[in-house]
N, C-alpha and C positions, 0 to 999 in steps of 0.2 A: 503493500499501500504506497502510495506516493507521502508526502508531506507537505500540505498546502503552504505553499511562502504567501508571505505580506508584504504590505508596504507598510510603515507609522509615519506620519510627518506631521514632528510634533513643533509647539512652541513653549519655549518655558521662560519666565519673566519675574524680575525684579532685578536682585543679587547675583547677577548671575556671569558676568564679566569680565577679568581682572582675578578670578580667585581657581585658574584652575578648572575651568567645566569643563571647557572642551577636552583638552587630556583626561581628567575624569570620564568621559561619555566613549571617546577615542580605546582609554582601555577596558572597560566594562562591553562594550561594543566587540574587540576581538576574545574578549572572553565569551562571550556565546556567540560565537565565530557569525554573524554578522556584517553587510556592508551596505555601504552609506555614505554618507557624511552628517559633519554638524561642523556652526561656522555662526561669529557673532554677525549681529543686524548692526548696523548703521545706528539706532535709538542709544545703544551703547547701555539698553539694559536684558537686553531680550536674547536666546541662543536659538537659532533654529536645527532642528535635524529632522536630518532622511537616511529612514533602516527598513532593508531588507529581510528577514530570514523568517525562522520558523515560531509561529504565534508563542506558544513558551517562551522563547528567546527573547521576542520583540518585548511580553508581560514584565520578562527579567528589567529586561533596558527601560521602558516605564516606567521600574521601580526605582530604579539608580537613576531617571529624572527628577520623580518625587522627591527622594534625597538631596542632590548634588554634593560635591566634598566639603568636608567643615565648615568651608568659608562662606561660601554660599549661600543665599536664603531664597529658596521657590516661594515666592508666594502662588503664581497659577502656572499650570499645566496645560496643555488642549492638544487634543492629538484628534487626529482624524485616520481609518482607518481605510487601505483599498487591497484590491490583488495585487501583488509583488511585479516590478514593471520590469524588472530581469536587465537595469541600464548598467548596475553597480557590478564590480568582482573587488571589491574591496572597503574598508572603512578610511575614512582620513578627513584631513584637520581641512576647509579650507580656505581662505582667507578672503 
């Protein structure tokens, strides 16, 4: 039986830039064998994530997004779920 792959698009708000949030998410994504990217948005307080993989792995990433690293303060997390696009082959930090 094939594993259904999904796509998670998430926006994380508040004190999530300048606290190693992207590196934290990169580490989590690699741990859960996800592909996609993470980047800071120009507003200075939002991080955007696009990740693809199995639903259980993406749920683990979603929990990591809610926690963030120790210096982060996550106020709000918006998540949208779709079928996988298959466009990614690794997880990376985008500038």
